[in-house]
VEXBAMAR-472913 format. One record per residue (C-alpha): residue number from 1; residue in one letter; chain; x, y, z. Coordinates in steps of 0.02 Angstrom, whole numbers, plus 32768, in hexadecimal, padded with zeros to 4 digits. Layout:
BEGIN
MIVO num residu chaine    X    Y    Z
MIVO NUM      a      A    X    Y    Z
...
***
This chain:
BEGIN
MIVO num residu chaine    X    Y    Z
MIVO   1      m      A D0FA D76C B588
MIVO   2      p      A D133 D6DD B518
MIVO   3      h      A D0ED D6E1 B469
MIVO   4      l      A D0CC D651 B3F3
MIVO   5      t      A D112 D680 B34A
MIVO   6      l      A D09D D668 B2B8
MIVO   7      p      A D0B9 D6A4 B205
MIVO   8      a      A D065 D74C B1E4
MIVO   9      d      A CFE1 D6FD B175
MIVO  10      a      A CFC6 D662 B1E1
MIVO  11      d      A CF17 D636 B21C
MIVO  12      p      A CF09 D5D3 B2C0
MIVO  13      d      A CE76 D577 B271
MIVO  14      d      A CEF1 D52A B1F5
MIVO  15      v      A CF6F D4EC B277
MIVO  16      a      A CF5D D42F B27F
MIVO  17      r      A CF60 D41B B33B
MIVO  18      p      A CED4 D3FA B3BA
MIVO  19      a      A CF00 D49E B411
MIVO  20      l      A CF7E D52A B40B
MIVO  21      v      A CF9D D5C9 B46C
MIVO  22      v      A CFCE D671 B41F
MIVO  23      g      A D016 D6FB B48C
MIVO  24      m      A CFD7 D7AD B475
MIVO  25      e      A D01A D852 B4B1
MIVO  26      m      A CFED D907 B48B
MIVO  27      m      A D042 D997 B4E5
MIVO  28      t      A CFED DA2B B490
MIVO  29      g      A CF4B DA50 B436
MIVO  30      e      A CEA9 D9F0 B42D
MIVO  31      l      A CE79 D944 B3EE
MIVO  32      e      A CDDD D930 B385
MIVO  33      l      A CDB6 D891 B325
MIVO  34      g      A CD0F D89D B2CC
MIVO  35      f      A CC93 D80E B2C9
MIVO  36      h      A CCE5 D76E B28C
MIVO  37      t      A CCE6 D6B2 B2AB
MIVO  38      h      A CD65 D628 B2C4
MIVO  39      r      A CD49 D573 B29B
MIVO  40      k      A CDA5 D547 B33B
MIVO  41      a      A CD66 D574 B3E7
MIVO  42      q      A CDC7 D5FF B43C
MIVO  43      l      A CDF6 D632 B4ED
MIVO  44      f      A CE31 D6E4 B50E
MIVO  45      f      A CE95 D6EE B5B0
MIVO  46      i      A CEC1 D79E B5E7
MIVO  47      v      A CF5D D7B0 B652
MIVO  48      r      A CF5D D86E B654
MIVO  49      g      A CEDF D8EC B613
MIVO  50      e      A CE2A D8CC B5E1
MIVO  51      v      A CDC8 D88D B54C
MIVO  52      t      A CD11 D896 B520
MIVO  53      c      A CCBE D81F B4A7
MIVO  54      e      A CC11 D81D B45B
MIVO  55      a      A CBD6 D76E B42E
MIVO  56      s      A CB3A D703 B43E
MIVO  57      n      A CACA D79A B460
MIVO  58      a      A CB32 D7CF B4F5
MIVO  59      l      A CBBE D845 B525
MIVO  60      w      A CC4B D7F4 B585
MIVO  61      l      A CCCE D84A B5EF
MIVO  62      v      A CD74 D7F2 B606
MIVO  63      p      A CDD7 D846 B694
MIVO  64      p      A CE89 D814 B6C5
MIVO  65      q      A CE9E D75D B6F6
MIVO  66      s      A CDF8 D72B B6A6
MIVO  67      a      A CDD6 D6D5 B601
MIVO  68      l      A CD4B D6CE B581
MIVO  69      w      A CD1D D62C B52A
MIVO  70      i      A CCD9 D63E B479
MIVO  71      p      A CC9C D59D B425
MIVO  72      g      A CCCC D57D B371
MIVO  73      n      A CC6C D5D5 B2E6
MIVO  74      t      A CC28 D658 B360
MIVO  75      n      A CC1C D705 B315
MIVO  76      h      A CC72 D780 B38B
MIVO  77      n      A CCD2 D822 B396
MIVO  78      i      A CD60 D852 B40A
MIVO  79      k      A CD8F D8FC B451
MIVO  80      g      A CE1D D926 B4C7
MIVO  81      r      A CE8F D9B1 B4FD
MIVO  82      a      A CF49 D9B9 B523
MIVO  83      p      A CFA7 D984 B585
MIVO  84      l      A CF65 D8D8 B559
MIVO  85      e      A CFB8 D832 B575
MIVO  86      g      A CF73 D783 B569
MIVO  87      v      A CF64 D6E3 B505
MIVO  88      a      A CEE7 D697 B48D
MIVO  89      l      A CECA D5DC B493
MIVO  90      f      A CE82 D58C B3F6
MIVO  91      v      A CE30 D4E1 B407
MIVO  92      e      A CDEF D465 B387
MIVO  93      p      A CD32 D450 B3A1
MIVO  94      d      A CD43 D395 B3C2
MIVO  95      a      A CDE0 D39E B42F
MIVO  96      i      A CD81 D37D B4D0
MIVO  97      a      A CCC7 D35F B4E7
MIVO  98      t      A CCB8 D3B5 B591
MIVO  99      l      A CCE6 D465 B558
MIVO 100      p      A CC5A D4E8 B562
MIVO 101      r      A CBDE D4EC B4D3
MIVO 102      e      A CBB3 D5A4 B4EA
MIVO 103      c      A CC13 D646 B507
MIVO 104      c      A CC43 D65F B5BC
MIVO 105      a      A CCBF D6BD B627
MIVO 106      v      A CD26 D647 B690
MIVO 107      s      A CD91 D659 B72A
MIVO 108      v      A CE47 D62D B70A
MIVO 109      s      A CE95 D5C2 B793
MIVO 110      p      A CF4F D5D4 B7B9
MIVO 111      l      A CF6D D52D B763
MIVO 112      l      A CF0C D55D B6C7
MIVO 113      r      A CF68 D605 B6C1
MIVO 114      e      A D013 D5B1 B6C5
MIVO 115      l      A CFDF D52F B645
MIVO 116      l      A CFA6 D5B8 B5CD
MIVO 117      l      A D046 D61C B5E3
MIVO 118      r      A D0B2 D580 B5CD
MIVO 119      a      A D050 D54C B532
MIVO 120      a      A D071 D5F8 B4E5
MIVO 121      m      A D12A D5C9 B4E1
MIVO 122      l      A D110 D52C B478
MIVO 123      p      A D124 D524 B3BB
MIVO 124      a      A D084 D523 B356
MIVO 125      l      A D0A8 D476 B30F
MIVO 126      y      A D0DC D422 B3B2
MIVO 127      p      A D0F1 D362 B3B1
MIVO 128      l      A D04D D305 B3C8
MIVO 129      d      A D09F D278 B429
MIVO 130      g      A D10B D2DB B4A3
MIVO 131      p      A D0FD D33E B545
MIVO 132      e      A D0B7 D3D5 B4E9
MIVO 133      a      A D01B D374 B4B7
MIVO 134      r      A D007 D336 B56A
MIVO 135      l      A D013 D3E9 B5A9
MIVO 136      f      A CF84 D41C B535
MIVO 137      a      A CF1D D388 B570
MIVO 138      v      A CF2E D3C1 B625
MIVO 139      l      A CF0A D475 B5F0
MIVO 140      l      A CE66 D444 B59D
MIVO 141      d      A CE32 D3DB B633
MIVO 142      e      A CE52 D46E B6A6
MIVO 143      l      A CDF1 D4E3 B632
MIVO 144      a      A CD5C D46B B630
MIVO 145      a      A CD57 D474 B6EF
MIVO 146      a      A CD65 D532 B6F9
MIVO 147      r      A CCE0 D594 B758
MIVO 148      v      A CC6E D605 B6F2
MIVO 149      e      A CC72 D6BE B725
MIVO 150      n      A CBE5 D73D B727
MIVO 151      l      A CC2D D7B1 B6A2
MIVO 152      r      A CBA2 D7A7 B61F
MIVO 153      l      A CB2B D833 B5EF
MIVO 154      p      A CA9E D7F8 B57C
MIVO 155      m      A CA90 D86A B4E4
MIVO 156      p      A C9E9 D87C B48A
MIVO 157      t      A C9D9 D885 B3CD
MIVO 158      d      A C936 D8EA B3C6
MIVO 159      a      A C95E D99B B38A
MIVO 160      r      A C8F7 D9EB B415
MIVO 161      l      A C952 D988 B49A
MIVO 162      r      A C9FC D9AE B44E
MIVO 163      r      A C9D0 DA65 B45D
MIVO 164      l      A C9A2 DA4B B513
MIVO 165      v      A CA47 D9F2 B531
MIVO 166      e      A CAA7 DA83 B4E3
MIVO 167      m      A CA4D DB04 B54D
MIVO 168      i      A CA63 DAA7 B5F1
MIVO 169      t      A CB19 DA7F B5CB
MIVO 170      a      A CB3A DB37 B5A7
MIVO 171      h      A CAE7 DB6B B64C
MIVO 172      p      A CAF8 DAD7 B6C5
MIVO 173      a      A CAD5 DB44 B75D
MIVO 174      d      A CA28 DB6F B71B
MIVO 175      g      A C9B2 DB17 B793
MIVO 176      s      A C916 DB2E B72B
MIVO 177      t      A C893 DAA6 B736
MIVO 178      m      A C865 DA39 B6A4
MIVO 179      k      A C7C3 DA9C B694
MIVO 180      e      A C828 DB3C B680
MIVO 181      w      A C89D DAEE B600
MIVO 182      a      A C809 DAAB B59D
MIVO 183      k      A C7BB DB58 B599
MIVO 184      r      A C85B DBA5 B556
MIVO 185      m      A C861 DB22 B4CD
MIVO 186      g      A C7AA DB35 B4A0
MIVO 187      v      A C779 DA80 B4C4
MIVO 188      g      A C70A DA30 B547
MIVO 189      e      A C758 D9F3 B5E8
MIVO 190      r      A C70E D945 B5D3
MIVO 191      t      A C74D D93C B520
MIVO 192      l      A C7FC D96E B554
MIVO 193      n      A C7FF D8F3 B5E4
MIVO 194      r      A C7BE D865 B577
MIVO 195      l      A C844 D887 B4F3
MIVO 196      l      A C8CF D890 B572
MIVO 197      v      A C8A0 D7EE B5C9
MIVO 198      h      A C888 D796 B522
MIVO 199      e      A C931 D7CA B4DC
MIVO 200      t      A C99F D7C9 B578
MIVO 201      g      A C946 D756 B5F3
MIVO 202      m      A C954 D7DF B676
MIVO 203      s      A C8E4 D860 B6C4
MIVO 204      f      A C912 D916 B6AD
MIVO 205      g      A C956 D924 B75F
MIVO 206      r      A C9BF D886 B750
MIVO 207      w      A CA04 D8B9 B6A6
MIVO 208      r      A CA35 D966 B6E5
MIVO 209      q      A CA8C D91A B77C
MIVO 210      q      A CAEF D8A6 B70A
MIVO 211      l      A CB21 D93C B6A1
MIVO 212      h      A CB5D D992 B740
MIVO 213      i      A CBC6 D8F8 B76A
MIVO 214      i      A CC19 D8FA B6BE
MIVO 215      l      A CC3B D9B6 B6C4
MIVO 216      a      A CC7B D9AB B777
MIVO 217      l      A CCFA D925 B747
MIVO 218      q      A CD35 D98C B6B3
MIVO 219      w      A CD4D DA2A B71A
MIVO 220      l      A CD9C D9D2 B7AF
MIVO 221      t      A CE16 D977 B73D
MIVO 222      r      A CE49 DA1F B6F4
MIVO 223      g      A CE71 DA61 B7A2
MIVO 224      a      A CDD1 DABB B7D6
MIVO 225      s      A CDAB DABF B891
MIVO 226      v      A CD17 DA63 B8DE
MIVO 227      q      A CCD0 DB0B B913
MIVO 228      s      A CCD6 DB55 B864
MIVO 229      v      A CC8C DAB8 B815
MIVO 230      a      A CBFC DABB B892
MIVO 231      i      A CBD8 DB71 B868
MIVO 232      d      A CBE5 DB58 B7AB
MIVO 233      l      A CB6A DAC7 B7B5
MIVO 234      g      A CAEE DB2B B81B
MIVO 235      y      A CAFC DAD0 B8C1
MIVO 236      e      A CACF DB32 B95D
MIVO 237      s      A CB6F DAFD B9B3
MIVO 238      a      A CC0C DA96 B998
MIVO 239      s      A CBCD DA17 BA16
MIVO 240      s      A CB2F D9F4 B9B2
MIVO 241      f      A CB98 D9D8 B916
MIVO 242      v      A CC0E D964 B976
MIVO 243      t      A CB78 D900 B9B4
MIVO 244      m      A CB3A D8E8 B901
MIVO 245      f      A CBE8 D8B7 B8C6
MIVO 246      r      A CC02 D83D B955
MIVO 247      k      A CB5D D7E6 B92D
MIVO 248      a      A CB96 D7D1 B878
MIVO 249      f      A CC49 D797 B897
MIVO 250      g      A CC52 D75F B94C
MIVO 251      t      A CCD9 D7DD B978
MIVO 252      s      A CCF3 D899 B980
MIVO 253      p      A CD23 D8FF B8E5
MIVO 254      a      A CDCD D92B B930
MIVO 255      r      A CDFB D876 B951
MIVO 256      y      A CDB8 D839 B8AA
MIVO 257      i      A CE1C D8B8 B846
MIVO 258      s      A CEBC D8B4 B8AF
MIVO 259      r      A CEC9 D7F7 B89F
MIVO 260      r      A CEBB D802 B7E3
MIVO 261      l      A CF31 D896 B7D0
MIVO 262      d      A CFB1 D842 B840
MIVO 263      l      A CFAE D7A9 B7CF
MIVO 264      a      A CFB8 D81A B736
MIVO 265      s      A D056 D86F B777
MIVO 266      p      A D0F0 D850 B70C
MIVO 267      d      A D145 D80A B7A9
MIVO 268      a      A D0B9 D78F B7CF
MIVO 269      g      A D10D D6FE B77A
MIVO 270      d      A D1BA D71F B7C4
***
């Protein structure tokens, strides 16, 4: 993975260019960047590994070959685990008007992938009137046309709902109804439902299914089998889990993951 060299104390926000790309690589350990902001907008593209990000009252999963767009001045945190390889694109807020105004996970086309990797080889202060600037212009156009992916889990701020989130995340196979969860928490079912819809825009059933999608992608990316993921999420059979996954992504879990892992292989660019 090519890396753009910046001084140790350099801040991408201070680099006087419409956009720049910084390579990132971590072979051991875990990555955890607490809540922070950048003046510039940011795109995290993950070549290998996975990253989660909490921003704009949502949890985002970024699996291999996907990217997360974070508008400028958006408070966010980043967590990842090795091996991790990717690039971070930083963009001036006024560089192009058609870039997304809100956080979103985006699908990375083969062209966008190659543009990002090529841009990571350029110097930070590339000429503004040369081919490097034209490459970034094409990159930003391709980013603006990227398809949004369903990798967002709305995260509530209400303390009672955060407790519910923690309990369900710890035991995703628990098929208890909302009424049963409300009873455990000592609140009324209607109150809990009203809070959840107000803060996430989703019903309890829809929110739990989205959580299952996020967890499934994490586990599958780490090498878990479809059968084990189905069991750990509480599905009666692997086929019922595959049906849910296919409805969400238009393809089977095995094909979705294998395509991404193939692209993430060190030999993929040879």
